PDB file with one MODEL, atoms N, CA, C and O in Angstrom:
MODEL        1
ATOM      1  N   MET A   1       0.668  -1.168  -0.142  1.00  0.00           N
ATOM      2  CA  MET A   1       0.285   0.066   0.121  1.00  0.00           C
ATOM      3  C   MET A   1       0.732   1.139  -0.002  1.00  0.00           C
ATOM      4  O   MET A   1       1.406   1.324   1.011  1.00  0.00           O
ATOM      5  N   GLY A   2       0.798   2.241  -0.807  1.00  0.00           N
ATOM      6  CA  GLY A   2       1.498   3.252  -1.000  1.00  0.00           C
ATOM      7  C   GLY A   2       1.031   4.289  -0.170  1.00  0.00           C
ATOM      8  O   GLY A   2      -0.099   4.263   0.319  1.00  0.00           O
ATOM      9  N   ASP A   3       2.120   5.520   0.082  1.00  0.00           N
ATOM     10  CA  ASP A   3       1.554   6.554   0.945  1.00  0.00           C
ATOM     11  C   ASP A   3       0.348   7.410   0.126  1.00  0.00           C
ATOM     12  O   ASP A   3      -0.127   8.380   0.717  1.00  0.00           O
ATOM     13  N   GLU A   4       0.032   7.200  -0.712  1.00  0.00           N
ATOM     14  CA  GLU A   4      -1.177   7.783  -1.438  1.00  0.00           C
ATOM     15  C   GLU A   4      -2.716   7.071  -1.495  1.00  0.00           C
ATOM     16  O   GLU A   4      -3.763   7.485  -1.993  1.00  0.00           O
ATOM     17  N   GLU A   5      -2.467   6.095  -0.925  1.00  0.00           N
ATOM     18  CA  GLU A   5      -3.742   5.019  -0.790  1.00  0.00           C
ATOM     19  C   GLU A   5      -4.563   5.094   0.593  1.00  0.00           C
ATOM     20  O   GLU A   5      -4.149   5.210   1.746  1.00  0.00           O
ATOM     21  N   ASP A   6      -5.449   5.024   0.245  1.00  0.00           N
ATOM     22  CA  ASP A   6      -6.411   5.295   1.899  1.00  0.00           C
ATOM     23  C   ASP A   6      -6.515   3.636   2.566  1.00  0.00           C
ATOM     24  O   ASP A   6      -6.913   2.538   2.174  1.00  0.00           O
ATOM     25  N   PRO A   7      -5.880   4.236   3.837  1.00  0.00           N
ATOM     26  CA  PRO A   7      -5.888   2.821   4.409  1.00  0.00           C
ATOM     27  C   PRO A   7      -6.824   2.211   4.851  1.00  0.00           C
ATOM     28  O   PRO A   7      -6.588   1.208   5.525  1.00  0.00           O
ATOM     29  N   ALA A   8      -8.280   2.653   4.593  1.00  0.00           N
ATOM     30  CA  ALA A   8      -9.797   2.405   4.857  1.00  0.00           C
ATOM     31  C   ALA A   8     -10.034   1.274   3.484  1.00  0.00           C
ATOM     32  O   ALA A   8     -11.101   0.673   3.356  1.00  0.00           O
ATOM     33  N   GLU A   9      -9.077   1.130   2.679  1.00  0.00           N
ATOM     34  CA  GLU A   9      -9.522   0.288   1.287  1.00  0.00           C
ATOM     35  C   GLU A   9      -8.623  -0.819   1.337  1.00  0.00           C
ATOM     36  O   GLU A   9      -8.404  -1.574   0.389  1.00  0.00           O
ATOM     37  N   HIS A  10      -7.991  -0.910   2.734  1.00  0.00           N
ATOM     38  CA  HIS A  10      -7.309  -1.901   2.854  1.00  0.00           C
ATOM     39  C   HIS A  10      -7.030  -2.721   4.308  1.00  0.00           C
ATOM     40  O   HIS A  10      -5.944  -2.830   4.876  1.00  0.00           O
ATOM     41  N   PRO A  11      -8.396  -3.290   4.760  1.00  0.00           N
ATOM     42  CA  PRO A  11      -8.657  -3.521   6.033  1.00  0.00           C
ATOM     43  C   PRO A  11      -7.681  -4.886   6.230  1.00  0.00           C
ATOM     44  O   PRO A  11      -7.374  -5.170   7.388  1.00  0.00           O
ATOM     45  N   GLU A  12      -7.190  -5.735   5.137  1.00  0.00           N
ATOM     46  CA  GLU A  12      -6.621  -6.619   5.400  1.00  0.00           C
ATOM     47  C   GLU A  12      -4.929  -6.615   5.850  1.00  0.00           C
ATOM     48  O   GLU A  12      -4.117  -7.509   6.092  1.00  0.00           O
ATOM     49  N   ARG A  13      -4.870  -5.037   5.818  1.00  0.00           N
ATOM     50  CA  ARG A  13      -3.330  -4.794   6.284  1.00  0.00           C
ATOM     51  C   ARG A  13      -3.496  -4.183   7.415  1.00  0.00           C
ATOM     52  O   ARG A  13      -2.472  -3.576   7.729  1.00  0.00           O
ATOM     53  N   LEU A  14      -4.502  -4.060   8.305  1.00  0.00           N
ATOM     54  CA  LEU A  14      -4.497  -3.619   9.450  1.00  0.00           C
ATOM     55  C   LEU A  14      -3.841  -4.479  10.669  1.00  0.00           C
ATOM     56  O   LEU A  14      -4.329  -5.545  11.043  1.00  0.00           O
ATOM     57  N   ALA A  15      -2.782  -3.943  11.193  1.00  0.00           N
ATOM     58  CA  ALA A  15      -2.171  -4.899  12.276  1.00  0.00           C
ATOM     59  C   ALA A  15      -3.108  -4.816  13.701  1.00  0.00           C
ATOM     60  O   ALA A  15      -3.213  -5.765  14.478  1.00  0.00           O
ATOM     61  N   GLY A  16      -3.665  -3.699  13.860  1.00  0.00           N
ATOM     62  CA  GLY A  16      -4.339  -3.627  15.063  1.00  0.00           C
ATOM     63  C   GLY A  16      -4.429  -2.038  15.548  1.00  0.00           C
ATOM     64  O   GLY A  16      -3.961  -1.045  14.991  1.00  0.00           O
ATOM     65  N   SER A  17      -5.058  -2.123  16.564  1.00  0.00           N
ATOM     66  CA  SER A  17      -5.212  -0.523  17.356  1.00  0.00           C
ATOM     67  C   SER A  17      -4.606  -0.592  18.626  1.00  0.00           C
ATOM     68  O   SER A  17      -4.512  -1.614  19.307  1.00  0.00           O
ATOM     69  N   ILE A  18      -4.202   0.523  18.917  1.00  0.00           N
ATOM     70  CA  ILE A  18      -3.530   0.628  20.124  1.00  0.00           C
ATOM     71  C   ILE A  18      -4.535   2.135  21.020  1.00  0.00           C
ATOM     72  O   ILE A  18      -5.244   2.974  20.465  1.00  0.00           O
ATOM     73  N   ALA A  19      -4.356   2.056  21.866  1.00  0.00           N
ATOM     74  CA  ALA A  19      -5.048   3.354  22.958  1.00  0.00           C
ATOM     75  C   ALA A  19      -3.885   3.895  23.630  1.00  0.00           C
ATOM     76  O   ALA A  19      -3.231   3.216  24.422  1.00  0.00           O
ATOM     77  N   PRO A  20      -3.631   4.979  23.369  1.00  0.00           N
ATOM     78  CA  PRO A  20      -2.165   5.517  24.118  1.00  0.00           C
ATOM     79  C   PRO A  20      -2.871   6.040  25.548  1.00  0.00           C
ATOM     80  O   PRO A  20      -2.333   7.095  25.884  1.00  0.00           O
ATOM     81  N   PHE A  21      -3.725   5.696  26.319  1.00  0.00           N
ATOM     82  CA  PHE A  21      -3.984   6.036  27.494  1.00  0.00           C
ATOM     83  C   PHE A  21      -3.243   5.709  28.526  1.00  0.00           C
ATOM     84  O   PHE A  21      -3.061   4.535  28.848  1.00  0.00           O
ATOM     85  N   GLY A  22      -2.610   6.967  29.310  1.00  0.00           N
ATOM     86  CA  GLY A  22      -1.581   6.999  30.266  1.00  0.00           C
ATOM     87  C   GLY A  22      -0.377   7.423  29.643  1.00  0.00           C
ATOM     88  O   GLY A  22       0.316   8.039  30.453  1.00  0.00           O
ATOM     89  N   VAL A  23       0.150   7.332  28.501  1.00  0.00           N
ATOM     90  CA  VAL A  23       1.204   7.694  27.818  1.00  0.00           C
ATOM     91  C   VAL A  23       1.942   9.166  28.245  1.00  0.00           C
ATOM     92  O   VAL A  23       3.157   9.300  28.095  1.00  0.00           O
ATOM     93  N   SER A  24       1.050  10.312  28.820  1.00  0.00           N
ATOM     94  CA  SER A  24       1.753  11.130  29.378  1.00  0.00           C
ATOM     95  C   SER A  24       2.425  10.858  30.716  1.00  0.00           C
ATOM     96  O   SER A  24       3.486  11.388  31.045  1.00  0.00           O
ATOM     97  N   GLN A  25       1.678   9.920  31.537  1.00  0.00           N
ATOM     98  CA  GLN A  25       2.429   9.697  32.802  1.00  0.00           C
ATOM     99  C   GLN A  25       3.390   8.616  32.735  1.00  0.00           C
ATOM    100  O   GLN A  25       4.087   8.448  33.736  1.00  0.00           O
ATOM    101  N   ALA A  26       3.572   7.778  31.642  1.00  0.00           N
ATOM    102  CA  ALA A  26       4.420   7.178  31.445  1.00  0.00           C
ATOM    103  C   ALA A  26       5.536   7.506  30.646  1.00  0.00           C
ATOM    104  O   ALA A  26       6.453   6.740  30.351  1.00  0.00           O
ATOM    105  N   SER A  27       5.413   8.642  30.326  1.00  0.00           N
ATOM    106  CA  SER A  27       6.517   9.082  29.718  1.00  0.00           C
ATOM    107  C   SER A  27       7.165  10.237  30.362  1.00  0.00           C
ATOM    108  O   SER A  27       7.926  10.983  29.745  1.00  0.00           O
ATOM    109  N   ASP A  28       6.866  10.379  31.585  1.00  0.00           N
ATOM    110  CA  ASP A  28       7.230  11.653  32.514  1.00  0.00           C
ATOM    111  C   ASP A  28       8.635  11.049  33.134  1.00  0.00           C
ATOM    112  O   ASP A  28       8.604  10.051  33.854  1.00  0.00           O
ATOM    113  N   PHE A  29       9.864  11.719  32.808  1.00  0.00           N
ATOM    114  CA  PHE A  29      11.113  11.436  33.657  1.00  0.00           C
ATOM    115  C   PHE A  29      11.156  11.448  35.279  1.00  0.00           C
ATOM    116  O   PHE A  29      11.923  10.825  36.013  1.00  0.00           O
ATOM    117  N   ASP A  30      10.211  12.251  35.589  1.00  0.00           N
ATOM    118  CA  ASP A  30       9.825  12.150  36.832  1.00  0.00           C
ATOM    119  C   ASP A  30       9.404  11.375  37.787  1.00  0.00           C
ATOM    120  O   ASP A  30       9.654  11.344  38.992  1.00  0.00           O
ATOM    121  N   ASP A  31       8.532  10.561  36.906  1.00  0.00           N
ATOM    122  CA  ASP A  31       7.477   9.224  37.263  1.00  0.00           C
ATOM    123  C   ASP A  31       8.363   8.311  37.559  1.00  0.00           C
ATOM    124  O   ASP A  31       9.534   8.391  37.188  1.00  0.00           O
ATOM    125  N   GLU A  32       7.845   7.255  38.327  1.00  0.00           N
ATOM    126  CA  GLU A  32       8.024   5.804  38.552  1.00  0.00           C
ATOM    127  C   GLU A  32       8.572   5.056  37.203  1.00  0.00           C
ATOM    128  O   GLU A  32       9.448   4.195  37.124  1.00  0.00           O
ATOM    129  N   HIS A  33       7.973   5.509  36.413  1.00  0.00           N
ATOM    130  CA  HIS A  33       8.176   4.607  35.321  1.00  0.00           C
ATOM    131  C   HIS A  33       9.460   5.215  34.187  1.00  0.00           C
ATOM    132  O   HIS A  33       9.707   4.677  33.108  1.00  0.00           O
ATOM    133  N   ALA A  34      10.247   6.574  34.787  1.00  0.00           N
ATOM    134  CA  ALA A  34      11.126   6.950  34.579  1.00  0.00           C
ATOM    135  C   ALA A  34      11.211   7.145  32.802  1.00  0.00           C
ATOM    136  O   ALA A  34      12.123   6.812  32.046  1.00  0.00           O
ATOM    137  N   GLY A  35      10.295   7.609  32.585  1.00  0.00           N
ATOM    138  CA  GLY A  35       9.992   8.262  31.204  1.00  0.00           C
ATOM    139  C   GLY A  35      10.029   7.148  30.009  1.00  0.00           C
ATOM    140  O   GLY A  35      10.258   7.586  28.882  1.00  0.00           O
ATOM    141  N   GLN A  36       9.812   5.671  30.171  1.00  0.00           N
ATOM    142  CA  GLN A  36      10.112   5.086  29.538  1.00  0.00           C
ATOM    143  C   GLN A  36       8.881   4.731  28.139  1.00  0.00           C
ATOM    144  O   GLN A  36       8.993   4.039  27.128  1.00  0.00           O
ATOM    145  N   GLY A  37       7.667   5.624  28.714  1.00  0.00           N
ATOM    146  CA  GLY A  37       6.570   5.455  27.371  1.00  0.00           C
ATOM    147  C   GLY A  37       5.715   4.295  27.846  1.00  0.00           C
ATOM    148  O   GLY A  37       5.572   3.930  29.013  1.00  0.00           O
ATOM    149  N   LEU A  38       5.122   3.729  26.658  1.00  0.00           N
ATOM    150  CA  LEU A  38       4.328   2.791  26.857  1.00  0.00           C
ATOM    151  C   LEU A  38       4.780   1.607  25.644  1.00  0.00           C
ATOM    152  O   LEU A  38       5.327   2.065  24.641  1.00  0.00           O
ATOM    153  N   THR A  39       4.592   0.318  25.707  1.00  0.00           N
ATOM    154  CA  THR A  39       4.917  -0.689  24.923  1.00  0.00           C
ATOM    155  C   THR A  39       3.725  -1.432  24.131  1.00  0.00           C
ATOM    156  O   THR A  39       2.702  -1.778  24.722  1.00  0.00           O
ATOM    157  N   PHE A  40       3.877  -1.602  23.082  1.00  0.00           N
ATOM    158  CA  PHE A  40       2.490  -2.524  22.388  1.00  0.00           C
ATOM    159  C   PHE A  40       3.160  -3.548  21.723  1.00  0.00           C
ATOM    160  O   PHE A  40       4.329  -3.505  21.340  1.00  0.00           O
ATOM    161  N   VAL A  41       2.267  -4.597  21.585  1.00  0.00           N
ATOM    162  CA  VAL A  41       2.863  -5.524  20.562  1.00  0.00           C
ATOM    163  C   VAL A  41       1.578  -6.307  19.583  1.00  0.00           C
ATOM    164  O   VAL A  41       0.705  -7.083  19.972  1.00  0.00           O
ATOM    165  N   LEU A  42       1.788  -5.885  18.480  1.00  0.00           N
ATOM    166  CA  LEU A  42       0.894  -6.268  17.539  1.00  0.00           C
ATOM    167  C   LEU A  42       1.101  -7.522  16.769  1.00  0.00           C
ATOM    168  O   LEU A  42       2.092  -7.440  16.043  1.00  0.00           O
ATOM    169  N   GLU A  43       0.599  -8.431  16.716  1.00  0.00           N
ATOM    170  CA  GLU A  43       0.792  -9.612  15.581  1.00  0.00           C
ATOM    171  C   GLU A  43       0.722  -9.283  14.281  1.00  0.00           C
ATOM    172  O   GLU A  43      -0.214  -8.602  13.861  1.00  0.00           O
ATOM    173  N   ILE A  44       1.668  -9.711  13.521  1.00  0.00           N
ATOM    174  CA  ILE A  44       1.626  -9.281  12.083  1.00  0.00           C
ATOM    175  C   ILE A  44       1.866 -10.348  11.123  1.00  0.00           C
ATOM    176  O   ILE A  44       2.203 -10.077   9.970  1.00  0.00           O
ATOM    177  N   THR A  45       1.686 -11.761  11.601  1.00  0.00           N
ATOM    178  CA  THR A  45       2.372 -12.949  10.950  1.00  0.00           C
ATOM    179  C   THR A  45       1.452 -13.117   9.584  1.00  0.00           C
ATOM    180  O   THR A  45       2.000 -13.280   8.494  1.00  0.00           O
ATOM    181  N   ASP A  46       0.072 -13.068   9.718  1.00  0.00           N
ATOM    182  CA  ASP A  46      -0.660 -12.966   8.779  1.00  0.00           C
ATOM    183  C   ASP A  46      -0.652 -12.025   7.668  1.00  0.00           C
ATOM    184  O   ASP A  46      -0.911 -12.255   6.486  1.00  0.00           O
ATOM    185  N   ILE A  47      -0.275 -10.790   8.296  1.00  0.00           N
ATOM    186  CA  ILE A  47       0.058  -9.921   7.145  1.00  0.00           C
ATOM    187  C   ILE A  47       0.955 -10.397   6.282  1.00  0.00           C
ATOM    188  O   ILE A  47       0.713 -10.822   5.152  1.00  0.00           O
ATOM    189  N   VAL A  48       2.095 -10.320   6.864  1.00  0.00           N
ATOM    190  CA  VAL A  48       3.472 -10.639   6.444  1.00  0.00           C
ATOM    191  C   VAL A  48       3.700 -11.887   5.300  1.00  0.00           C
ATOM    192  O   VAL A  48       4.478 -11.967   4.349  1.00  0.00           O
ATOM    193  N   ASP A  49       2.577 -12.903   5.876  1.00  0.00           N
ATOM    194  CA  ASP A  49       2.779 -14.134   5.001  1.00  0.00           C
ATOM    195  C   ASP A  49       1.898 -13.574   3.587  1.00  0.00           C
ATOM    196  O   ASP A  49       2.460 -13.643   2.493  1.00  0.00           O
ATOM    197  N   GLN A  50       0.706 -13.107   3.679  1.00  0.00           N
ATOM    198  CA  GLN A  50      -0.134 -12.407   2.552  1.00  0.00           C
ATOM    199  C   GLN A  50       1.006 -11.853   1.714  1.00  0.00           C
ATOM    200  O   GLN A  50       1.281 -12.453   0.675  1.00  0.00           O
ATOM    201  N   LEU A  51       1.679 -10.804   2.045  1.00  0.00           N
ATOM    202  CA  LEU A  51       2.464  -9.924   1.171  1.00  0.00           C
ATOM    203  C   LEU A  51       3.542 -10.810   0.646  1.00  0.00           C
ATOM    204  O   LEU A  51       3.972 -10.588  -0.486  1.00  0.00           O
ATOM    205  N   HIS A  52       4.014 -11.777   1.345  1.00  0.00           N
ATOM    206  CA  HIS A  52       5.094 -12.698   0.838  1.00  0.00           C
ATOM    207  C   HIS A  52       4.203 -13.257  -0.542  1.00  0.00           C
ATOM    208  O   HIS A  52       4.583 -13.314  -1.711  1.00  0.00           O
ATOM    209  N   LEU A  53       2.944 -13.622   0.023  1.00  0.00           N
ATOM    210  CA  LEU A  53       2.670 -14.898  -1.486  1.00  0.00           C
ATOM    211  C   LEU A  53       2.509 -14.023  -2.564  1.00  0.00           C
ATOM    212  O   LEU A  53       2.757 -14.353  -3.724  1.00  0.00           O
ATOM    213  N   GLU A  54       1.996 -12.631  -2.140  1.00  0.00           N
ATOM    214  CA  GLU A  54       1.690 -11.617  -3.369  1.00  0.00           C
ATOM    215  C   GLU A  54       3.093 -10.979  -3.992  1.00  0.00           C
ATOM    216  O   GLU A  54       3.214 -10.065  -4.807  1.00  0.00           O
ATOM    217  N   GLY A  55       4.063 -11.739  -3.359  1.00  0.00           N
ATOM    218  CA  GLY A  55       5.181 -11.103  -3.760  1.00  0.00           C
ATOM    219  C   GLY A  55       5.557  -9.915  -3.512  1.00  0.00           C
ATOM    220  O   GLY A  55       6.415  -9.452  -4.264  1.00  0.00           O
ATOM    221  N   GLY A  56       5.025  -9.039  -2.365  1.00  0.00           N
ATOM    222  CA  GLY A  56       4.953  -7.675  -2.287  1.00  0.00           C
ATOM    223  C   GLY A  56       5.947  -7.475  -0.893  1.00  0.00           C
ATOM    224  O   GLY A  56       5.927  -6.420  -0.259  1.00  0.00           O
ATOM    225  N   PHE A  57       6.677  -8.451  -0.572  1.00  0.00           N
ATOM    226  CA  PHE A  57       7.033  -8.626   0.597  1.00  0.00           C
ATOM    227  C   PHE A  57       8.884  -8.286   0.713  1.00  0.00           C
ATOM    228  O   PHE A  57       9.613  -9.207   0.345  1.00  0.00           O
ATOM    229  N   ASP A  58       9.395  -7.289   1.100  1.00  0.00           N
ATOM    230  CA  ASP A  58      10.900  -7.110   0.996  1.00  0.00           C
ATOM    231  C   ASP A  58      11.282  -7.015   2.355  1.00  0.00           C
ATOM    232  O   ASP A  58      11.009  -6.072   3.098  1.00  0.00           O
ATOM    233  N   VAL A  59      12.091  -8.291   2.725  1.00  0.00           N
ATOM    234  CA  VAL A  59      12.730  -8.253   4.456  1.00  0.00           C
ATOM    235  C   VAL A  59      13.149  -7.125   4.466  1.00  0.00           C
ATOM    236  O   VAL A  59      12.859  -6.468   5.467  1.00  0.00           O
ATOM    237  N   ASP A  60      13.888  -6.528   3.508  1.00  0.00           N
ATOM    238  CA  ASP A  60      14.815  -5.251   3.975  1.00  0.00           C
ATOM    239  C   ASP A  60      14.118  -3.859   4.298  1.00  0.00           C
ATOM    240  O   ASP A  60      14.630  -2.880   4.842  1.00  0.00           O
ATOM    241  N   SER A  61      12.882  -4.011   3.849  1.00  0.00           N
ATOM    242  CA  SER A  61      11.966  -2.877   3.881  1.00  0.00           C
ATOM    243  C   SER A  61      10.408  -3.108   4.132  1.00  0.00           C
ATOM    244  O   SER A  61       9.660  -3.436   3.211  1.00  0.00           O
ATOM    245  N   LEU A  62      10.083  -2.965   5.105  1.00  0.00           N
ATOM    246  CA  LEU A  62       8.572  -3.170   5.268  1.00  0.00           C
ATOM    247  C   LEU A  62       7.883  -1.980   5.982  1.00  0.00           C
ATOM    248  O   LEU A  62       7.817  -1.724   7.184  1.00  0.00           O
ATOM    249  N   PRO A  63       7.351  -1.275   4.826  1.00  0.00           N
ATOM    250  CA  PRO A  63       6.502   0.108   5.572  1.00  0.00           C
ATOM    251  C   PRO A  63       5.757  -0.068   6.331  1.00  0.00           C
ATOM    252  O   PRO A  63       5.199  -1.154   6.180  1.00  0.00           O
ATOM    253  N   VAL A  64       5.287   0.727   7.491  1.00  0.00           N
ATOM    254  CA  VAL A  64       4.704   0.928   8.558  1.00  0.00           C
ATOM    255  C   VAL A  64       3.850   2.352   8.644  1.00  0.00           C
ATOM    256  O   VAL A  64       4.378   3.409   8.991  1.00  0.00           O
ATOM    257  N   ARG A  65       2.647   2.237   8.328  1.00  0.00           N
ATOM    258  CA  ARG A  65       1.920   3.315   8.588  1.00  0.00           C
ATOM    259  C   ARG A  65       1.180   3.528   9.612  1.00  0.00           C
ATOM    260  O   ARG A  65       0.415   2.618   9.932  1.00  0.00           O
ATOM    261  N   ILE A  66       1.190   4.675  10.348  1.00  0.00           N
ATOM    262  CA  ILE A  66       0.503   4.993  11.619  1.00  0.00           C
ATOM    263  C   ILE A  66      -0.826   5.429  11.182  1.00  0.00           C
ATOM    264  O   ILE A  66      -0.660   6.031  10.121  1.00  0.00           O
ATOM    265  N   VAL A  67      -2.056   5.408  11.498  1.00  0.00           N
ATOM    266  CA  VAL A  67      -3.160   6.121  11.091  1.00  0.00           C
ATOM    267  C   VAL A  67      -4.293   6.347  12.018  1.00  0.00           C
ATOM    268  O   VAL A  67      -5.162   5.502  12.230  1.00  0.00           O
ATOM    269  N   PRO A  68      -4.249   7.555  12.575  1.00  0.00           N
ATOM    270  CA  PRO A  68      -5.085   7.839  13.895  1.00  0.00           C
ATOM    271  C   PRO A  68      -6.390   7.734  13.274  1.00  0.00           C
ATOM    272  O   PRO A  68      -6.643   7.999  12.098  1.00  0.00           O
ATOM    273  N   VAL A  69      -7.403   7.224  14.384  1.00  0.00           N
ATOM    274  CA  VAL A  69      -8.644   6.742  14.139  1.00  0.00           C
ATOM    275  C   VAL A  69      -9.522   8.320  14.323  1.00  0.00           C
ATOM    276  O   VAL A  69     -10.496   8.469  13.586  1.00  0.00           O
ATOM    277  N   ARG A  70      -9.287   9.070  14.963  1.00  0.00           N
ATOM    278  CA  ARG A  70      -9.737  10.608  14.906  1.00  0.00           C
ATOM    279  C   ARG A  70      -8.354  11.781  14.632  1.00  0.00           C
ATOM    280  O   ARG A  70      -7.147  11.582  14.770  1.00  0.00           O
ATOM    281  N   SER A  71      -8.821  12.572  14.359  1.00  0.00           N
ATOM    282  CA  SER A  71      -7.699  13.649  13.794  1.00  0.00           C
ATOM    283  C   SER A  71      -6.778  14.350  15.108  1.00  0.00           C
ATOM    284  O   SER A  71      -7.221  14.838  16.147  1.00  0.00           O
ATOM    285  N   ILE A  72      -5.643  14.239  14.754  1.00  0.00           N
ATOM    286  CA  ILE A  72      -4.998  14.821  16.264  1.00  0.00           C
ATOM    287  C   ILE A  72      -4.689  16.321  15.926  1.00  0.00           C
ATOM    288  O   ILE A  72      -4.326  16.842  14.872  1.00  0.00           O
ATOM    289  N   GLY A  73      -4.948  16.840  17.160  1.00  0.00           N
ATOM    290  CA  GLY A  73      -4.923  18.498  16.942  1.00  0.00           C
ATOM    291  C   GLY A  73      -3.532  18.774  16.818  1.00  0.00           C
ATOM    292  O   GLY A  73      -2.640  17.998  17.161  1.00  0.00           O
ATOM    293  N   ARG A  74      -3.321  20.272  16.154  1.00  0.00           N
ATOM    294  CA  ARG A  74      -1.905  20.740  15.827  1.00  0.00           C
ATOM    295  C   ARG A  74      -1.296  21.029  17.249  1.00  0.00           C
ATOM    296  O   ARG A  74      -0.187  21.562  17.207  1.00  0.00           O
ATOM    297  N   LYS A  75      -1.649  20.858  18.107  1.00  0.00           N
ATOM    298  CA  LYS A  75      -0.904  21.453  19.464  1.00  0.00           C
ATOM    299  C   LYS A  75      -0.698  19.908  20.091  1.00  0.00           C
ATOM    300  O   LYS A  75       0.119  19.874  21.012  1.00  0.00           O
ATOM    301  N   SER A  76      -1.152  18.961  19.828  1.00  0.00           N
ATOM    302  CA  SER A  76      -0.876  17.677  20.232  1.00  0.00           C
ATOM    303  C   SER A  76       0.792  17.305  20.179  1.00  0.00           C
ATOM    304  O   SER A  76       1.516  17.251  19.186  1.00  0.00           O
ATOM    305  N   GLU A  77       1.014  17.151  21.114  1.00  0.00           N
ATOM    306  CA  GLU A  77       2.798  16.595  20.748  1.00  0.00           C
ATOM    307  C   GLU A  77       2.767  14.873  21.248  1.00  0.00           C
ATOM    308  O   GLU A  77       2.826  14.531  22.429  1.00  0.00           O
ATOM    309  N   LEU A  78       2.671  14.002  20.190  1.00  0.00           N
ATOM    310  CA  LEU A  78       2.823  12.317  20.180  1.00  0.00           C
ATOM    311  C   LEU A  78       3.825  12.508  19.393  1.00  0.00           C
ATOM    312  O   LEU A  78       3.882  13.227  18.395  1.00  0.00           O
ATOM    313  N   SER A  79       4.659  11.815  19.884  1.00  0.00           N
ATOM    314  CA  SER A  79       5.898  11.154  18.904  1.00  0.00           C
ATOM    315  C   SER A  79       6.014   9.499  19.431  1.00  0.00           C
ATOM    316  O   SER A  79       5.761   9.097  20.567  1.00  0.00           O
ATOM    317  N   ILE A  80       6.355   8.888  18.559  1.00  0.00           N
ATOM    318  CA  ILE A  80       6.797   7.611  18.162  1.00  0.00           C
ATOM    319  C   ILE A  80       8.332   7.366  18.133  1.00  0.00           C
ATOM    320  O   ILE A  80       9.138   7.719  17.273  1.00  0.00           O
ATOM    321  N   GLY A  81       8.565   6.580  19.441  1.00  0.00           N
ATOM    322  CA  GLY A  81      10.040   6.512  19.533  1.00  0.00           C
ATOM    323  C   GLY A  81      10.649   5.717  18.566  1.00  0.00           C
ATOM    324  O   GLY A  81      11.452   6.141  17.734  1.00  0.00           O
ATOM    325  N   ARG A  82      10.169   4.259  18.698  1.00  0.00           N
ATOM    326  CA  ARG A  82      10.644   3.385  17.928  1.00  0.00           C
ATOM    327  C   ARG A  82       9.719   2.318  17.582  1.00  0.00           C
ATOM    328  O   ARG A  82       8.981   2.066  18.534  1.00  0.00           O
ATOM    329  N   ILE A  83       9.507   1.628  16.594  1.00  0.00           N
ATOM    330  CA  ILE A  83       8.760   0.512  15.805  1.00  0.00           C
ATOM    331  C   ILE A  83       9.842  -0.383  15.469  1.00  0.00           C
ATOM    332  O   ILE A  83      10.595  -0.178  14.518  1.00  0.00           O
ATOM    333  N   SER A  84       9.946  -1.654  16.462  1.00  0.00           N
ATOM    334  CA  SER A  84      10.705  -2.680  16.073  1.00  0.00           C
ATOM    335  C   SER A  84       9.981  -3.845  15.535  1.00  0.00           C
ATOM    336  O   SER A  84       8.870  -3.999  16.041  1.00  0.00           O
ATOM    337  N   ILE A  85      10.370  -4.826  14.513  1.00  0.00           N
ATOM    338  CA  ILE A  85       9.715  -6.011  13.869  1.00  0.00           C
ATOM    339  C   ILE A  85      10.437  -7.015  14.468  1.00  0.00           C
ATOM    340  O   ILE A  85      11.654  -6.906  14.323  1.00  0.00           O
ATOM    341  N   PHE A  86       9.934  -8.230  15.278  1.00  0.00           N
ATOM    342  CA  PHE A  86      10.946  -9.404  15.707  1.00  0.00           C
ATOM    343  C   PHE A  86      10.282 -10.432  14.910  1.00  0.00           C
ATOM    344  O   PHE A  86       9.101 -10.343  14.575  1.00  0.00           O
ATOM    345  N   ARG A  87      11.109 -11.486  14.583  1.00  0.00           N
ATOM    346  CA  ARG A  87      10.758 -12.459  14.086  1.00  0.00           C
ATOM    347  C   ARG A  87      11.068 -13.514  15.101  1.00  0.00           C
ATOM    348  O   ARG A  87      12.145 -13.477  15.695  1.00  0.00           O
ATOM    349  N   GLN A  88      10.124 -14.523  15.351  1.00  0.00           N
ATOM    350  CA  GLN A  88      10.201 -15.745  16.179  1.00  0.00           C
ATOM    351  C   GLN A  88      10.633 -16.945  15.303  1.00  0.00           C
ATOM    352  O   GLN A  88      10.333 -16.874  14.111  1.00  0.00           O
ATOM    353  N   GLY A  89      11.305 -18.050  15.747  1.00  0.00           N
ATOM    354  CA  GLY A  89      11.284 -19.216  15.269  1.00  0.00           C
ATOM    355  C   GLY A  89       9.985 -19.917  16.070  1.00  0.00           C
ATOM    356  O   GLY A  89       9.490 -19.665  17.168  1.00  0.00           O
ATOM    357  N   ARG A  90       9.569 -21.148  14.788  1.00  0.00           N
ATOM    358  CA  ARG A  90       8.318 -21.853  15.449  1.00  0.00           C
ATOM    359  C   ARG A  90       8.936 -22.908  16.063  1.00  0.00           C
ATOM    360  O   ARG A  90       8.275 -23.721  16.709  1.00  0.00           O
TER     361      ARG A  90
ENDMDL
END
């Protein structure tokens, strides 16, 4: 799916949803969590398998797009520190 495509037209590529409730407190360096933020895990095995079968999977480049359900205000300060993809053997 390219940047110009509407994600709503590709529900088969939806890895899941997250709710960043509590991210402010979890990101506060003075709090007990010491600014580590929140961690979410999404299972993408079926999506990767389908991309591979379609010939659209490049192990060196897997694009990830974060799509908000609702508009995020211009004054909102939301950042994503890191997205990691791990492969586990079976």
